[in-house]
C-alpha positions in Angstrom: 0.0 0.0 0.0 1.2 3.5 -0.8 2.5 5.7 2.0 0.0 8.5 2.4 2.9 10.9 3.3 4.4 10.5 -0.2 1.4 9.5 -2.3 0.8 11.8 -5.3 -2.5 11.3 -7.1 -1.2 13.3 -10.1 2.0 11.4 -10.6 3.2 11.3 -14.2 1.4 14.4 -15.5 4.0 16.7 -17.0 1.7 19.8 -16.5 1.3 19.2 -12.8 4.9 18.3 -11.8 6.1 22.0 -11.9 3.4 23.0 -9.4 5.3 21.8 -6.4 4.0 19.4 -3.7 0.5 19.1 -2.3 0.4 21.2 0.9 -1.5 20.7 4.2 -3.6 23.5 5.7 -0.8 24.2 8.2 1.7 24.5 5.4 -0.6 26.8 3.4 -1.1 29.1 6.5 2.6 29.3 7.0 3.5 30.1 3.4 0.8 32.8 3.1 1.8 34.6 6.3 4.0 37.6 5.9 5.3 39.1 9.2 7.9 41.9 8.3 11.2 41.4 10.0 11.7 43.6 13.0 15.2 45.2 13.2 17.2 44.8 16.4 16.1 47.4 18.9 13.3 48.5 16.7 11.3 50.0 19.6 14.0 52.5 20.3 15.1 53.6 16.9 15.5 57.3 16.1 12.2 58.6 14.9 13.5 59.5 11.4 14.7 55.9 10.9 11.7 54.3 12.6 9.4 56.0 10.1 11.0 54.1 7.3 10.9 50.8 9.1 7.3 51.5 10.0 6.2 51.4 6.4 7.3 47.8 6.2 3.9 47.1 7.9 2.3 47.6 4.5 3.6 44.0 3.9 1.9 42.7 7.0 -0.4 39.8 6.1 -2.0 37.1 8.2 -4.3 34.8 6.2 -7.8 34.1 7.3 -9.5 30.7 7.2 -11.3 31.9 4.0 -7.9 32.6 2.4 -6.7 29.2 3.2 -9.8 27.7 1.6 -9.3 30.0 -1.4 -5.8 28.5 -1.9 -7.2 25.0 -1.8 -9.9 25.9 -4.3 -7.3 27.4 -6.7 -5.0 24.4 -6.3 -7.8 21.9 -6.8 -9.0 23.7 -10.0 -5.6 23.9 -11.6 -4.5 20.3 -10.7 -7.9 18.7 -11.5 -8.2 20.5 -14.8 -4.7 19.4 -15.8 -5.7 15.9 -14.9 -8.2 16.1 -17.8 -5.5 17.7 -20.0 -2.7 15.2 -19.6 -0.6 15.9 -22.7 0.1 12.2 -23.4 -3.6 11.7 -24.0 -4.9 12.2 -27.6 -8.2 13.7 -26.3 -6.1 16.6 -24.8 -5.0 17.8 -28.2 -8.5 17.5 -29.6 -9.6 19.9 -26.8 -6.7 22.3 -27.4 -7.3 22.4 -31.2 -11.1 22.9 -30.7 -12.0 19.6 -32.4 -13.4 18.2 -29.2 -16.1 20.8 -29.3 -17.8 19.1 -32.2 -16.6 15.5 -31.8 -16.7 14.8 -28.1 -19.9 15.6 -26.3 -18.4 14.3 -23.0 -16.0 16.9 -21.7 -14.3 17.7 -18.5 -16.4 19.6 -15.9 -16.2 23.3 -15.7 -14.0 24.7 -12.9 -14.9 28.1 -11.5 -14.7 30.0 -8.2 -15.7 33.3 -6.9 -14.2 35.7 -4.4 -16.4 38.5 -2.9 -15.7 41.2 -0.5 -15.9 44.9 0.3 -13.1 47.1 -0.9 -10.2 46.8 1.5 -11.0 43.3 2.8 -8.0 41.8 1.1 -9.6 39.7 -1.6 -7.3 40.7 -4.4 -4.2 40.5 -2.3 -5.3 37.0 -1.1 -5.7 35.8 -4.7 -2.3 37.1 -5.8 -0.6 35.7 -2.7 -2.2 32.3 -3.4 -1.1 32.3 -7.1 2.4 33.4 -6.2 2.9 30.3 -4.0 3.6 28.3 -7.2 7.3 28.0 -8.0 6.8 29.5 -11.5 4.1 31.4 -13.3 5.5 30.3 -16.7 7.2 26.9 -17.2 9.3 26.1 -20.2 9.4 22.4 -20.9 12.5 21.3 -22.9 10.5 18.5 -24.4 6.7 18.1 -24.8 4.4 15.4 -26.3 3.6 16.0 -30.0 5.7 19.2 -30.1 9.2 19.6 -31.6 11.4 21.6 -29.3 10.5 23.3 -26.1 7.0 24.4 -25.1 5.7 27.0 -22.7 3.1 26.4 -20.1 1.4 29.3 -18.3 0.2 28.2 -14.8 -1.8 31.4 -14.0 -2.7 34.8 -15.3 -4.4 37.6 -13.3 -6.1 40.5 -15.1 -8.2 43.5 -14.0 -11.3 43.9 -16.1 -11.0 47.4 -17.5 -13.2 50.1 -16.2 -15.0 50.3 -19.6 -16.2 46.8 -19.3 -16.0 46.4 -23.0 -14.7 43.2 -24.8 -12.1 45.0 -26.9 -10.5 46.5 -23.8 -10.7 43.2 -21.9 -9.0 41.5 -24.8 -6.3 44.1 -24.9 -5.7 43.7 -21.1 -5.5 39.9 -21.5 -3.0 40.2 -24.4 -0.8 42.8 -22.6 -0.8 40.6 -19.4 0.1 37.5 -21.4 3.0 39.2 -23.2 4.3 40.6 -19.9 4.1 37.3 -18.1 5.8 35.3 -20.9 8.3 38.0 -21.8 7.3 37.7 -25.5 5.5 39.8 -28.1 2.9 37.2 -29.2 0.1 39.8 -29.5 2.2 42.8 -30.6 0.7 43.0 -34.1 -2.9 42.7 -32.9 -2.4 45.3 -30.2 -0.9 47.7 -32.7 -4.0 47.8 -34.9 -5.8 51.2 -34.9 -9.2 49.6 -34.9 -9.8 46.8 -32.4 -12.6 44.3 -32.6 -13.4 42.6 -29.2 -14.6 39.1 -30.1 -11.9 38.2 -32.7 -9.3 39.4 -30.2 -10.8 37.4 -27.4 -11.0 34.3 -29.6 -7.3 34.8 -30.6 -6.2 35.1 -27.0 -8.2 32.1 -25.9 -6.7 29.9 -28.6 -3.2 30.9 -27.5 -4.0 30.4 -23.8 -5.5 27.0 -24.5 -2.5 25.9 -26.6 -0.2 26.9 -23.7 -2.3 25.1 -21.1 -3.3 28.1 -19.0 -3.9 26.7 -15.5 -6.3 29.3 -14.2 -7.4 32.8 -15.3 -8.2 35.3 -12.6 -10.5 38.2 -13.6 -10.5 40.9 -10.9 -12.9 43.8 -10.6 -15.8 41.8 -12.0 -18.1 44.7 -11.2 -16.6 46.6 -14.2 -18.7 44.4 -16.5 -21.7 46.1 -15.2 -22.9 49.7 -14.5 -25.0 50.9 -11.6 -27.7 53.4 -11.8 -26.8 57.0 -11.0 -26.1 58.0 -7.5 -29.3 60.0 -7.4 -31.3 56.9 -8.0 -29.3 54.7 -5.6 -29.8 57.3 -2.8 -33.6 56.9 -3.1 -33.5 53.3 -2.0 -35.8 52.6 0.8 -34.0 49.5 2.1 -31.7 46.6 1.5 -34.4 44.8 -0.5 -34.7 47.7 -2.8 -31.6 46.9 -4.8 -30.2 49.5 -7.3 -30.7 48.8 -11.0 -27.7 47.0 -12.5 -27.1 46.7 -16.2 -24.5 45.0 -18.3 -22.1 47.1 -20.2 -21.7 44.8 -23.2 -23.1 41.3 -23.7 -20.1 40.1 -25.7 -17.6 40.2 -22.8 -19.9 38.2 -20.5 -20.8 35.6 -23.1 -17.1 35.1 -23.9 -16.3 34.5 -20.3 -18.9 31.7 -20.2 -17.6 30.2 -23.4 -14.0 30.3 -22.1 -15.0 28.1 -19.1 -17.6 25.9 -20.7 -15.8 25.1 -24.1 -12.1 25.8 -23.8 -11.6 24.2 -20.5 -9.8 27.0 -18.8 -10.6 27.3 -15.0 -11.9 30.7 -14.1 -11.6 32.7 -10.8 -13.6 35.9 -10.6 -13.3 38.4 -7.8 -15.1 41.7 -7.0 -17.2 43.7 -4.7 -20.8 42.7 -3.7 -22.5 44.9 -6.3 -20.5 43.1 -9.1 -21.3 39.6 -7.7 -25.0 40.5 -7.4 -25.0 41.6 -11.0 -23.2 38.5 -12.1 -25.8 36.2 -10.5 -28.7 38.1 -11.9 -27.4 38.4 -15.4 -25.9 35.0 -15.9 -28.5 32.2 -16.2 -26.0 29.4 -15.3 -24.1 31.3 -12.6 -23.7 28.1 -10.7 -20.7 27.3 -12.9 -18.8 30.3 -11.5 -19.0 28.8 -8.0 -18.5 25.1 -8.7 -15.2 25.2 -6.9 -16.4 27.5 -4.1 -17.6 31.0 -3.2 -15.2 32.8 -0.9 -16.6 35.7 1.1 -14.0 38.1 2.7 -15.7 39.8 5.6 -14.7 42.8 7.7 -13.8 42.2 11.3 -16.7 42.6 13.7 -17.1 43.5 17.4 -19.2 40.4 17.7 -16.0 38.4 17.7 -13.4 40.5 19.5 -11.4 37.5 20.6 -11.1 36.2 17.0 -10.1 39.7 15.8 -7.5 40.0 18.5 -6.1 36.5 18.1 -5.9 36.5 14.3 -5.0 40.1 13.4 -4.6 42.6 16.2 -2.2 40.7 18.5 0.3 40.0 15.6 -0.1 43.6 14.4 0.3 45.0 17.9 3.8 43.5 18.2 5.0 46.3 15.8 5.2 49.3 18.0 8.2 51.6 17.3 8.0 53.3 20.7 9.4 52.5 24.1 6.1 52.8 26.0 3.7 50.5 24.1 0.0 50.5 23.9 -1.7 47.6 25.7 -3.5 45.3 23.3 -6.9 44.6 25.0 -10.6 44.4 24.2 -11.1 48.1 24.7 -8.4 48.9 22.2 -9.9 46.4 19.8 -13.3 48.0 20.1 -11.8 51.4 19.4 -10.0 50.2 16.3 -13.1 48.6 14.9 -15.0 51.7 15.5 -12.5 53.8 13.6 -12.1 51.4 10.7 -15.3 49.5 10.4 -13.1 46.4 10.7 -11.7 46.7 7.2 -8.2 45.1 7.3 -6.5 47.5 4.9 -7.8 50.5 6.9 -6.7 48.9 10.2 -3.1 48.6 9.0 -3.2 52.2 7.6 -4.6 53.4 11.0 -1.9 51.6 12.9 0.8 53.1 10.7 -0.7 56.6 10.9 -1.0 56.5 14.7 2.6 55.6 15.1 3.7 58.3 12.6 1.9 60.8 14.9 3.5 59.3 18.0 7.0 59.4 16.5 6.5 63.0 15.4 5.4 63.9 19.0 8.6 62.2 20.1 7.4 61.3 23.6 8.3 57.7 23.3 4.7 56.4 23.7 1.7 55.4 21.7 -1.8 56.4 22.9 -5.4 55.9 21.9 -5.4 59.7 21.2 -2.9 59.0 18.4 -5.3 56.5 16.9 -8.2 58.9 16.9 -6.0 61.7 15.4 -4.8 59.4 12.7 -8.4 58.5 11.8 -9.3 62.2 11.7 -6.2 63.2 9.6 -4.4 60.5 7.6 -7.6 58.5 7.1 -10.0 61.4 6.8 -10.9 60.6 3.1 -12.3 57.1 4.1 -14.2 58.4 7.2 -17.5 58.9 5.4 -17.4 55.4 4.0 -16.4 53.9 7.4 -19.3 55.7 9.0 -21.8 54.5 6.3 -20.6 50.9 6.8 -20.9 51.1 10.6 -24.4 52.6 10.3 -25.6 49.6 8.2 -28.0 52.1 6.6 -28.7 51.1 3.0 -29.2 54.7 1.9 -25.9 55.8 3.3 -24.1 52.8 2.0 -25.7 53.2 -1.5 -23.5 56.3 -1.9 -20.5 54.0 -2.3 -20.7 51.4 -5.1 -18.4 49.0 -3.4 -20.4 49.1 -0.1 -23.6 47.9 -1.5 -24.4 44.5 0.2 -24.3 41.4 -1.8 -26.6 38.4 -1.8 -24.7 35.8 0.2 -27.8 33.6 0.4 -27.6 33.0 -3.4 -24.1 31.5 -3.1 -24.9 29.6 0.0 -27.8 27.9 -1.7 -25.6 26.9 -4.7 -22.8 25.5 -2.5 -25.3 23.5 -0.4 -26.8 21.7 -3.3 -26.0 17.9 -3.4 
């Protein structure tokens, strides 16, 4: 019997071998954690030097349970899809060439996953950190079945959907990202054309991506495929059930995304804010396919779970105090920070940095709650209205900010609970 410690269910697949070993949850948590190195005597550094060390906290990252699940979903999608695309199998080349679309009605299942969260909850950073755990984004095989000479495999590609939401702009973004990742100029001629046609460009890109066995495509800012009603209309909402009108920018882009996953056998990971996810579920009749590998909701921290917030996030962050007299990390401090940030991770880190800048400028050797409040009122002033709207849980106030509009978690929950 095989030893479970060394057993590899994908052994012998040339596409999967470069991905590295299968990792346990503990290993995933460790590899995703980023705690900036603290210099010796960091709490007594001269203020002008401490300010520069302080900015290292922008790299601070402690993965949540949802992020670990997200890594597992991505890893499962890539490896399982490659299982169906083993290059030694004849059917693989029928799929890559497009012949299987007509000849083979029995295809591999679609692989899709969704990541949702308010702006600042860390969803995009989590996706990119997960993708960058693979040893290489682009792998060059010196030999490859049915191909003379070396062949390039692209493990992942991440692209922001352009603000226009149009197919031609999406195609251009995909082509630019592909050439940047591969270090080539495969799409140089197409991109140089004065007039760009969306669907032909998208089809050209997908043929290249399929031929180079793209492991997973990440499309971020999914909400850019849709447009919300004007602020004036959104502000008239009477409640959460009175959702703002959402309309698609261009049918072609959304239809192509479906075709990519359904026909060309490229796993798809989409991420965006709740308004984009709501639009996606309402405008896509077979939205279940987007969540076949999981829906991952990145939440803000809440005062309802102070112990969880402290243990996971605030205690590790609180170790970085560049003063001699440190602020005590307790429940009262946790409540204050949540009140000033609405529990948004990116804002919490910004607040912690801002408060210490104020403390260092004061040069009294201590950090106080007054520093936190002053940082919120000064450095973080631009986000204060949005923080207040989120804390209020008032749909009318939240409707002023497109990325604070609540999503429909129940929809995804129902999908994932289906047998």
